[in-house]
C-alpha positions in Angstrom: 23.6 -10.2 -15.9 23.4 -6.4 -16.0 20.3 -4.4 -14.9 18.7 -4.5 -18.3 19.1 -8.3 -18.6 17.8 -8.8 -15.0 14.8 -6.6 -15.8 14.0 -8.8 -18.8 13.9 -11.8 -16.5 11.8 -9.9 -13.9 8.5 -11.7 -14.3 10.1 -15.2 -14.2 11.7 -15.2 -10.8 10.4 -14.8 -7.2 10.3 -11.2 -5.9 10.7 -10.4 -2.2 11.0 -7.4 0.1 14.2 -7.0 2.0 14.2 -3.8 4.0 17.9 -3.0 3.9 20.2 -0.8 1.7 21.1 -2.5 -1.6 24.7 -2.4 -2.8 26.0 -4.1 -6.0 28.4 -6.8 -5.1 27.2 -7.1 -1.5 26.1 -10.3 0.3 22.9 -10.0 2.2 21.3 -12.3 4.7 17.6 -12.8 4.0 14.9 -12.4 6.7 13.7 -15.6 8.2 10.2 -15.6 6.6 11.3 -15.1 3.0 14.3 -17.4 3.4 12.1 -20.2 4.7 9.6 -19.7 1.8 12.3 -19.7 -0.9 14.2 -22.8 0.4 11.5 -24.9 2.0 8.4 -24.1 -0.1 10.0 -23.2 -3.5 13.0 -25.4 -2.8 15.4 -23.0 -4.5 19.1 -24.0 -4.4 22.3 -21.9 -4.4 22.8 -20.1 -7.7 19.0 -19.6 -8.2 18.1 -16.0 -9.3 15.5 -13.8 -7.7 14.6 -10.1 -7.4 14.6 -8.2 -4.1 13.5 -4.6 -3.4 14.3 -2.4 -0.4 10.8 -0.7 -0.1 12.2 2.7 -0.9 12.3 2.4 -4.7 15.4 0.3 -5.4 15.4 -3.2 -6.9 18.2 -5.7 -7.3 18.9 -8.9 -9.2 20.5 -11.4 -6.8 21.4 -15.1 -6.6 21.2 -17.4 -3.6 24.7 -17.8 -2.3 24.5 -19.8 0.9 21.6 -22.0 2.1 21.9 -23.5 5.6 19.5 -24.3 8.4 20.6 -21.1 10.2 20.7 -18.6 7.3 20.2 -17.9 3.7 22.4 -15.3 1.9 22.2 -13.8 -1.5 24.8 -12.0 -3.7 23.7 -8.7 -5.3 24.5 -8.7 -9.1 22.6 -5.7 -10.5 20.6 -2.7 -9.3 17.9 -0.6 -10.9 15.2 1.8 -9.9 11.7 0.4 -9.5 9.1 1.4 -12.1 5.8 0.6 -10.4 5.0 4.0 -8.7 2.1 6.2 -9.7 2.7 9.9 -10.5 -0.3 10.8 -8.4 0.3 11.0 -4.6 -2.8 9.7 -2.7 -3.1 9.5 1.1 -5.9 7.1 2.0 -7.7 7.5 5.3 -9.5 4.2 5.8 -11.9 3.7 8.7 -10.8 0.7 10.7 -13.0 -2.3 10.0 -13.6 -5.8 11.4 -11.9 -9.1 10.4 -10.2 -9.4 7.1 -11.9 -6.3 5.6 -9.1 -4.0 6.7 -6.5 -6.3 5.2 -8.3 -6.4 1.9 -8.7 -2.6 1.8 -4.9 -2.1 2.5 -3.9 -4.8 0.0 -6.0 -3.4 -2.9 -5.0 0.2 -2.1 -1.3 -0.8 -2.4 -2.0 -2.6 -5.7 -3.8 0.5 -7.0 -0.8 2.8 -6.3 -1.7 4.6 -3.0 1.2 6.5 -1.5 0.3 6.0 2.2 -2.5 4.8 4.4 -3.8 5.9 7.8 -6.3 3.7 9.6 -9.0 6.0 11.1 -11.2 5.8 14.1 -14.6 7.5 13.3 -17.7 7.9 15.4 -19.2 4.6 14.0 -16.0 2.6 14.0 -16.7 -0.7 15.8 -13.1 -1.8 16.2 -11.1 0.2 18.9 -7.6 -1.0 19.4 -5.3 0.0 22.3 -1.8 -0.6 23.6 -0.1 -3.8 22.5 -3.1 -5.0 20.5 -3.0 -1.8 18.4 0.8 -2.1 18.0 0.5 -5.7 16.8 -2.3 -4.8 14.4 -0.3 -1.9 13.0 2.7 -4.1 12.4 0.4 -6.7 10.7 -1.1 -4.0 8.4 2.4 -2.8 7.4 3.3 -6.4 6.6 0.2 -6.7 4.4 1.3 -3.6 2.5 4.8 -5.1 2.0 3.3 -8.4 0.7 1.0 -6.5 -1.7 4.1 -4.6 -3.0 5.9 -7.9 -3.6 2.9 -9.2 -5.6 2.1 -6.1 -7.7 5.6 -5.1 -8.7 6.1 -2.0 -6.6 9.5 -1.2 -5.3 8.2 1.3 -2.7 6.2 -0.1 0.2 3.6 2.5 1.2 3.7 3.5 4.8 0.8 2.4 7.0 0.6 4.9 9.8 -0.6 4.1 13.3 -4.3 4.4 13.7 -5.6 7.9 14.4 -8.8 9.7 15.4 -10.5 11.3 12.4 -10.1 14.8 13.9 -6.4 14.3 14.2 -6.0 13.1 10.6 -8.1 15.9 9.3 -6.0 18.5 11.0 -2.9 17.2 9.2 -4.3 17.4 5.7 -2.8 19.7 3.1 -3.5 17.8 -0.1 -4.7 19.7 -3.1 -7.8 17.6 -3.7 -9.7 16.2 -0.6 -12.5 13.7 -1.1 -14.8 11.7 1.1 -17.2 9.0 0.0 -20.8 9.7 1.0 -23.7 8.1 -0.8 -26.4 10.6 0.3 -24.8 13.6 -1.5 -25.4 12.6 -5.1 -22.2 14.4 -6.1 -20.6 12.5 -9.0 -16.8 12.6 -9.5 -15.8 15.8 -11.2 -12.4 17.5 -11.3 -11.2 19.4 -14.4 -7.6 19.8 -13.4 -5.1 17.2 -12.3 -4.3 17.7 -8.6 -0.8 17.6 -7.2 -2.0 15.3 -4.4 -5.1 13.7 -3.1 -6.5 12.8 0.4 -9.3 10.2 0.2 -11.5 9.5 3.2 -13.4 6.2 3.4 -15.9 5.7 6.2 -16.8 2.5 8.2 -19.7 0.1 7.9 -22.7 2.3 8.1 -20.9 5.3 6.7 -19.7 8.5 8.2 -21.8 9.9 11.0 -23.2 13.5 10.7 -20.5 14.9 13.0 -17.7 13.2 11.0 -19.2 14.6 7.8 -19.3 18.1 9.1 -15.7 17.9 10.4 -14.5 16.6 7.1 -16.4 19.4 5.2 -14.8 22.0 7.5 -11.4 20.5 6.5 -12.3 21.2 2.8 -13.3 17.6 1.9 -15.8 17.3 -0.9 -18.5 14.6 -0.5 -18.4 12.1 -3.4 -20.9 9.5 -4.6 -19.8 6.5 -6.7 -23.2 5.5 -8.1 -26.5 4.4 -6.8 -25.4 1.3 -4.9 -24.0 1.1 -1.4 -20.4 -0.1 -1.5 -18.8 -2.0 1.4 -16.0 -0.1 3.3 -13.4 -2.4 1.7 -14.8 -2.1 -1.8 -15.1 1.7 -1.8 -11.4 2.5 -1.9 -10.9 0.1 -4.8 -13.5 2.0 -6.9 -12.4 5.4 -5.8 -8.7 4.8 -6.3 -9.3 3.3 -9.7 -11.2 6.4 -10.8 -8.4 8.7 -9.5 -5.7 6.7 -11.2 -7.7 6.7 -14.5 -8.3 10.4 -14.5 -5.0 11.6 -13.0 -2.6 8.7 -12.5 -1.1 5.9 -14.5 -4.3 4.1 -15.7 -4.6 6.6 -18.5 -4.1 5.2 -22.1 
């Protein structure tokens, strides 16, 4: 099949992330996790079709070539550029939260087209990671982003940066529109012109502390309220990103 025919079959076959350059006609060895899922869970046999993507915007239609206990290989039959990226560049600064809340926030942010994510340590952040624990958690969050990209049809896996202090993240911001969620302001979402890029800051459970709010305002962040109800830290990015995509991204009719 050519790329058009493969694209037509896109929704019918499994789709997995393989972080390696894709070349038509090449034979690739699948990573252990996806290989085990395809052959042991889905019980796919040689000749079965699937779609892989490299995480940088390229997709490929492939077929299982060799299935053994030691490795699973695929042959690349067609290449095409992915179509799942939003035209709006959004950098999400998400306060680190406990348990599965951070996983949920990252997963939904990827599904809603975010460009990159930085976990943030704020004054009220309860979770403080260091050393190997932080490295393991960072790798886990990046894997969550890759899995979400597989599910939602994106060919680009957004980067999840290592956790940073809020002050460090604020110093690096140069986005055209900079927003932070803060219930007490009463400022509704208003922006007449489409921004070239957006930085979105979401605070932790309990919200941003006064010092954090002042630091963000000094970095040209505008406080934003999303209605009269208090949203959880993992719910807030879902609502805010949906609004941004509706007004300026690819949710528009």
